[in-house]
C-alpha positions, 0 to 999 in steps of 0.5 A, spaced: 502 526 142 500 533 140 505 534 133 506 542 131 509 541 124 514 546 123 514 545 115 509 544 110 506 548 105 500 549 100 499 551 094 500 548 087 508 548 085 511 550 079 515 544 078 510 539 080 510 533 086 505 528 086 499 530 090 499 537 093 494 540 097 492 546 093 488 549 099 489 549 107 483 544 106 486 539 103 491 540 108 489 540 114 484 533 111 491 531 111 493 531 118 487 529 120 489 522 117 495 523 119 493 526 126 497 532 127 494 537 130 497 543 128 502 546 123 506 553 120 505 554 114 506 557 107 504 559 100 507 556 094 506 562 091 511 565 096 516 562 092 514 560 085 511 567 084 512 572 088 512 574 095 507 580 095 503 577 091 504 569 096 503 573 102 497 574 102 494 569 099 497 565 105 494 569 110 486 568 106 488 561 106 488 562 113 484 566 116 478 560 118 484 555 121 488 560 126 485 555 130 491 549 128 493 553 123 500 558 123 503 563 118 510 564 115 511 569 111 516 570 105 522 577 105 527 579 100 530 585 100 526 592 101 532 596 097 525 597 091 520 597 097 516 592 095 514 590 102 512 595 108 517 598 112 518 593 118 514 595 123 509 595 118 510 589 116 510 586 122 504 589 125 502 586 117 503 579 120 499 579 128 493 581 123 494 576 118 496 570 124 503 570 121 508 568 126 514 567 123 518 568 115 522 564 111 527 566 105 527 564 097 535 567 095 535 563 088 529 564 085 527 571 088 534 573 085 538 577 092 543 576 097 543 573 104 546 579 108 546 583 112 547 590 108 540 587 103 535 583 109 539 588 114 532 592 117 528 586 117 533 582 121 535 586 126 527 587 126 527 579 127 532 579 132 528 584 137 521 581 136 524 574 136 521 573 130 524 566 127 526 565 121 526 559 117 532 557 111 531 551 106 537 549 104 535 547 097 531 552 096 538 557 096 540 558 102 547 554 103 550 553 109 557 559 109 551 564 107 547 561 113 554 562 117 555 569 114 548 571 116 548 568 123 556 572 125 551 578 124 546 576 127 548 571 132 541 572 136 537 571 130 532 565 132 533 560 125 530 553 124 535 550 118 532 544 114 531 541 108 538 540 107 537 533 104 538 526 105 544 526 108 548 526 114 550 534 116 552 534 123 559 537 121 555 543 118 550 545 124 553 542 130 558 548 131 552 552 130 548 549 135 555 551 140 555 557 138 548 561 136 544 560 142 538 561 137 539 555 132 535 550 130 534 545 126 528 542 123 528 534 123 523 533 116 530 532 112 534 528 118 534 521 115 540 519 119 540 513 125 540 513 131 541 522 130 534 523 134 538 521 140 545 523 138 543 531 139 539 530 145 544 527 149 549 533 146 545 537 146 538 537 149 531 537 145 531 545 145 534 544 139 530 540 135 522 541 132 519 536 128 518 537 120 515 534 115 516 536 108 509 535 107 506 535 100 513 534 097 514 528 103 510 524 107 506 525 114 509 519 116 517 518 116 519 523 121 513 522 126 515 514 125 523 517 127 521 522 133 516 516 136 521 510 136 528 515 138 531 511 143 530 519 148 524 520 154 517 522 152 519 528 155 524 529 150 519 527 144 512 532 147 518 537 146 520 536 139 513 533 136 511 541 138 512 544 146 519 546 142 515 550 135 509 553 141 514 556 146 519 560 140 512 562 137 510 565 144 516 569 145 514 572 138 513 580 139 509 583 134 
């Protein structure tokens, strides 16, 4: 089965982990060991250092590996003109092989709101650029609900929400907002994948690992043994993310 990991990073985190992947080459070696073909990757400096140099580091790392690695840049409020204007920023994304965005509100001291991020998020809606929202990295559920009320067509992927069941939090969003998805890296619920597929179809789930903070194998095993059809497994493992990336208009 083809696996396309929507959630992994390179670099050495400030908080430290057992076995980081300092470079893209290191990550690819680990992906080869696990049997993962492609990944959407970000650089930990985008969170732990600063957005602008972190984005540049990511672009440099993936430049020689675009056949297997797509990039995910970070954004922040731009009232201080720290980033290019949205049109130029999107053009730079295309040049760098970047197809998605992330935010780290706590680390970068801002609020995830229309008033602070409106221009770039409007571009994300219009250009169908996915926004990854990490609950453990400063994007709590009330903020996600408020954000989607302002941007109901936003393509967003919610992940890193911990191991306890979160169905009562994400299912209402599934029912109201058509472009909300879940990264299953933390979805450790017995029968959870099967239950979501039965209710909403496989299109709303994306395979992710959280590597190297978490191992590759756990969610690969959970998906392969889920009581769903082979086509649904293929969609979650890679096709859903592939389709999402093809819709991006940079």
